[in-house]
C-alpha positions as CSV (number, residue, x, y, z in Angstrom):
1,X,99.6,74.7,101.5
2,X,102.7,73.0,103.3
3,X,101.3,72.7,106.8
4,X,104.7,73.1,108.7
5,X,104.7,76.3,107.7
6,X,101.2,77.4,109.1
7,X,102.4,76.0,111.9
8,X,105.6,77.8,112.1
9,X,104.0,80.8,111.2
10,X,101.4,80.8,114.1
11,X,104.5,79.7,116.9
12,X,107.0,82.2,115.7
13,X,106.0,86.4,115.9
14,X,108.7,87.3,113.7
15,X,108.1,91.2,111.7
16,X,107.8,89.2,108.8
17,X,107.5,92.6,107.3
18,X,111.2,93.4,107.5
19,X,112.1,89.9,106.3
20,X,113.0,89.1,102.7
21,X,113.1,85.8,100.1
22,X,116.5,84.7,101.8
23,X,114.7,84.8,105.3
24,X,111.5,83.0,103.7
25,X,114.0,80.5,102.2
26,X,115.0,79.4,105.4
27,X,111.9,79.0,107.3
28,X,109.5,76.1,106.3
29,X,109.0,75.5,102.4
30,X,105.6,76.5,100.7
31,X,104.3,74.0,98.2
32,X,100.7,73.0,96.9
33,X,97.5,75.6,95.9
34,X,97.8,79.2,97.8
35,X,94.4,80.8,97.7
36,X,95.3,84.2,97.0
37,X,92.9,87.5,97.4
38,X,92.7,91.1,96.4
39,X,90.0,93.1,97.8
40,X,86.5,91.4,97.0
41,X,88.1,88.7,94.8
42,X,89.9,85.7,95.6
43,X,91.7,83.0,92.9
44,X,94.4,80.3,93.6
45,X,98.1,80.1,92.6
46,X,100.5,77.5,92.3
47,X,103.9,77.6,94.3
48,X,106.0,74.9,93.8
49,X,109.3,74.6,97.3
50,X,108.6,79.1,96.8
51,X,109.2,79.4,93.1
52,X,106.3,82.1,93.8
53,X,107.6,85.0,94.8
54,X,104.4,86.6,95.2
55,X,102.8,84.1,97.0
56,X,105.2,83.4,99.8
57,X,105.6,86.9,100.2
58,X,101.8,86.9,100.7
59,X,101.7,83.9,103.0
60,X,104.3,85.5,105.1
61,X,103.5,88.7,105.3
62,X,99.7,89.1,104.2
63,X,99.8,92.0,102.1
64,X,102.3,91.5,98.8
65,X,101.8,94.7,96.8
66,X,98.7,95.5,98.4
67,X,98.0,99.1,96.8
68,X,99.6,97.9,93.5
69,X,97.5,95.4,93.3
70,X,94.5,97.1,94.4
71,X,95.3,99.7,92.4
72,X,94.8,97.8,89.2
73,X,91.8,96.1,89.5
74,X,90.5,99.0,90.0
75,X,92.1,100.3,86.5
76,X,90.5,97.1,85.2
77,X,86.9,97.0,86.5
78,X,86.2,99.3,83.2
79,X,85.4,97.0,80.4
80,X,88.4,97.0,77.5
81,X,91.6,95.9,76.2
82,X,94.4,95.6,79.0
83,X,98.4,94.8,78.4
84,X,100.7,92.8,81.3
85,X,104.0,93.3,80.2
86,X,106.4,91.0,82.2
87,X,103.5,88.7,83.2
88,X,105.4,86.1,85.9
89,X,103.6,83.9,86.5
90,X,99.8,85.6,85.6
91,X,99.1,87.3,89.0
92,X,98.1,90.5,87.1
93,X,96.2,88.9,84.0
94,X,94.3,87.3,86.1
95,X,93.0,90.0,88.5
96,X,92.7,91.8,85.3
97,X,90.5,88.8,84.1
98,X,88.4,88.6,87.5
99,X,88.0,92.0,87.6
100,X,85.7,92.1,84.7
101,X,84.9,89.0,82.8
102,X,84.4,90.9,79.2
103,X,88.2,92.0,79.6
104,X,90.5,90.8,76.9
105,X,94.2,90.8,78.7
106,X,97.7,90.8,76.5
107,X,100.3,88.6,78.2
108,X,103.5,89.3,77.3
109,X,106.6,87.3,79.5
110,X,109.8,85.9,78.0
111,X,110.5,83.7,80.4
112,X,109.4,79.8,78.9
113,X,108.7,78.8,82.5
114,X,107.1,81.6,84.1
115,X,104.2,81.4,81.1
116,X,104.0,77.7,81.8
117,X,103.3,78.7,85.3
118,X,100.9,81.4,83.9
119,X,99.2,79.4,81.7
120,X,98.6,77.0,84.8
121,X,97.6,79.5,86.9
122,X,94.7,80.7,84.4
123,X,93.5,76.9,84.0
124,X,93.4,76.4,88.2
125,X,91.1,79.0,88.0
126,X,88.9,78.4,85.1
127,X,90.3,81.6,82.5
128,X,90.0,79.8,79.4
129,X,89.2,82.7,77.0
130,X,89.4,86.5,76.4
131,X,93.3,86.4,77.1
132,X,96.3,86.3,74.2
133,X,99.9,85.6,75.7
134,X,103.2,86.1,74.3
135,X,106.5,84.3,74.3
136,X,109.1,87.6,74.1
137,X,110.1,90.5,75.7
138,X,108.8,94.1,75.0
139,X,110.8,97.0,73.9
140,X,111.2,99.3,71.4
141,X,111.3,97.7,68.3
142,X,110.4,94.5,67.3
143,X,112.6,91.9,65.6
144,X,115.0,89.4,67.6
145,X,117.2,89.8,70.9
146,X,118.8,87.9,74.2
147,X,117.7,87.8,77.2
148,X,119.2,87.3,80.7
149,X,117.7,85.1,83.1
150,X,118.7,84.8,86.9
151,X,118.1,81.7,87.8
152,X,118.6,80.1,91.7
153,X,116.1,77.5,93.8
154,X,113.5,80.4,93.8
155,X,113.5,81.3,89.7
156,X,110.1,82.4,89.1
157,X,110.7,85.1,91.8
158,X,114.4,86.5,89.8
159,X,113.7,88.5,87.0
160,X,115.6,89.1,83.6
161,X,116.2,91.5,80.6
162,X,117.3,92.1,77.4
163,X,121.2,91.8,77.2
164,X,123.4,91.8,74.2
165,X,123.9,87.7,74.9
166,X,122.0,85.0,76.6
167,X,119.4,83.3,75.0
168,X,117.8,84.2,71.5
169,X,113.9,85.2,72.4
170,X,111.8,87.5,69.8
171,X,111.2,91.0,70.9
172,X,108.3,93.5,70.0
173,X,107.1,96.5,70.2
174,X,103.5,97.3,71.9
175,X,102.2,99.6,68.7
176,X,103.0,96.7,66.1
177,X,100.8,94.4,67.3
178,X,97.7,93.7,65.6
179,X,94.5,94.1,67.7
180,X,91.1,92.8,65.8
181,X,88.8,94.3,68.7
182,X,87.5,98.1,68.6
183,X,87.2,98.4,72.3
184,X,89.6,101.0,73.9
185,X,92.8,100.0,75.4
186,X,92.4,101.1,79.2
187,X,95.4,99.9,80.8
188,X,99.0,98.9,80.8
189,X,101.0,97.5,83.3
190,X,105.0,97.1,83.0
191,X,107.2,95.5,85.0
192,X,110.7,94.4,82.6
193,X,113.3,94.5,85.4
194,X,114.7,98.1,83.6
195,X,113.7,98.0,79.7
196,X,110.3,99.9,81.1
197,X,111.3,103.3,79.4
198,X,111.9,101.5,76.3
199,X,108.1,99.8,76.5
200,X,106.7,102.9,76.9
201,X,108.7,104.3,73.5
202,X,107.3,100.9,72.0
203,X,103.9,102.3,72.9
204,X,103.6,105.6,72.1
205,X,100.9,105.4,69.8
206,X,98.8,103.2,71.7
207,X,99.7,106.1,74.7
208,X,99.0,109.3,72.4
209,X,95.5,107.8,71.2
210,X,94.5,105.8,74.2
211,X,95.6,107.7,77.4
212,X,96.1,104.6,79.1
213,X,96.4,103.9,82.9
214,X,99.8,102.7,83.8
215,X,101.3,101.2,86.4
216,X,105.0,100.9,86.1
217,X,108.0,99.9,87.4
218,X,110.5,102.5,87.7
219,X,114.4,102.7,89.0
220,X,117.2,105.3,89.8
221,X,118.2,105.1,86.5
222,X,115.1,105.9,83.9
223,X,112.9,107.4,86.3
224,X,114.3,110.6,84.3
225,X,113.0,109.4,80.8
226,X,110.1,108.1,82.0
227,X,108.9,110.9,83.8
228,X,109.6,113.2,80.8
229,X,108.0,111.1,78.7
230,X,105.2,110.7,81.3
231,X,104.6,114.5,81.3
232,X,104.7,115.3,77.2
233,X,101.2,113.9,77.1
234,X,99.8,114.8,79.9
235,X,100.3,112.3,83.0
236,X,100.3,112.6,86.4
237,X,101.7,110.0,88.9
238,X,101.5,108.7,91.8
239,X,104.7,106.7,94.2
240,X,102.7,103.4,95.2
241,X,104.1,101.5,98.1
242,X,102.8,99.9,100.7
243,X,106.2,100.5,102.6
244,X,105.5,104.0,102.5
245,X,102.3,105.0,102.7
246,X,98.8,103.2,102.9
247,X,97.3,105.1,99.6
248,X,99.1,106.2,96.3
249,X,100.9,109.7,96.5
250,X,101.2,112.2,94.0
251,X,105.4,111.9,93.1
252,X,107.1,113.8,90.7
253,X,109.4,111.0,89.4
254,X,112.5,113.8,88.7
255,X,112.4,114.5,92.7
256,X,112.1,110.8,93.8
257,X,114.9,109.1,95.6
258,X,115.6,105.6,94.7
259,X,118.4,103.3,95.8
260,X,120.5,102.6,93.0
261,X,119.5,98.5,94.0
262,X,116.0,99.0,94.6
263,X,112.7,100.0,92.4
264,X,109.6,101.5,93.1
265,X,105.8,101.4,91.3
266,X,104.5,104.1,89.5
267,X,100.6,104.9,88.7
268,X,100.3,107.3,85.9
269,X,96.9,108.6,84.4
270,X,95.9,111.9,83.1
271,X,93.2,112.0,85.1
272,X,93.4,114.5,88.7
273,X,91.8,112.2,90.7
274,X,93.3,108.5,91.6
């Protein structure tokens, strides 16, 4: 990575945990190959002029989404099939493939730019197999839709969502994906900028049959729908947030208070233990 950023960090004792991407973009810019670690695994990610927020935040803060990534690492230790919905530049896909080399990861990402970077990151880490990529969005139907992306100087750090206008994209429900593999679907990670509940609806048959462990992004506007859906299939839910605690917290989503502009990661499982 950029040597100037490393020198700046060592010479300036800011409380980096309280800073944001807006602040980090004022510091020396990161470009190059970054060594990212989650518990026992280490891998490389590409970052060009701060365009991958996961790399930038991890560099300055040192523990980007530590609880969520560690939980996903634990989930994917069991051999099976896993979904990375909203795969961005491939962070969760890479972890799932390295956690157990026998795993098969299905990655769904609507941004062509992000998908291209994910493929480069997979190649960088010699992960040439056991991964299927879908350029499009997951929802509760299969067909065509429109996607609105948010672009700025750190466009890979910005999300997008299905809208009534914008770029035409393919949309798919997970239940409609043909999987020629007899292994169990053991885990689903969902980060779709507000489409998360509809992704669950589109995976209802999978969830009924396999009861996979789930990591899902939750917002105030969809928390009740997500909670009721998961409760219907006997899931327990835990809040996973480095800002709140050092371990997952048993949480009833209907009582969780989330600010209108924020989102939280929630872990869901039918098992009682985390």
